[in-house]
N, C-alpha and C positions, 0 to 999 in steps of 0.2 A: 364296185365293180365286183362281180363274180364269175367263177371260171373254173373248168372242170381239170384233170389232173392233165389233158392233152392240150392245156392253154387254150380252149374255147369259151369265149364269153357267155352267159346264160341269162346277161341283164334283160335282153328283147324279149326272150322266151318267158321271164317272169313276168316281166310287164305286161306282156298279153295274156297271162294267166295259164301259159302253157306247162309252166314247169312250178311247182311248188317248193320253197325251201323251207327244210326243218332246222332251225338255228343250234347250235350247240349251247346256247343260254340255258336250252330246256334240259332237264336232267334226263329226261328219255326220249331224248329227239330220234336215236338209232330206231327205238324199237317202234315210236310213232311212225317214222318214215315207212319202216318195213311193213308195217300192218297196213299204211294208206296205200303203199304199192301193189300189195297183195288183193286189197280191195277191187282196185280199179285195173287190175291184171297189166302192172307196168314193171319196173325196174329202178333200182337207185343208186345214187352214186356218189362220192364226194364231191362237194363244191367249195372252193377257196378264195380268198381275198388276202389283199396285199394289206397291212397294218404293220404300222411303224419300219417301211421298209423289208417285210418280212413275208413269206409267204404263210398263210395260218387257216386251217380248216374253218371254214363258217358255218357249215355245217352238210346235212344230206339233204340231196336235190331228188326229186320225183317227177318226171315227165308224164304229163297226161296224153 
């Protein structure tokens, strides 16, 4: 389950293809997300997930 800093889940939007997640496992995730957002004239925001009972950064989300 992924969510925003305001605790709004984005799973459904991701499944529908309305939001794209750039995961932190990619070394250049922030640059790629910002470049993609600029190309489609959108914006970026941090996406989080629960891991081992802690909230951790999952990546950068870009809504379409």
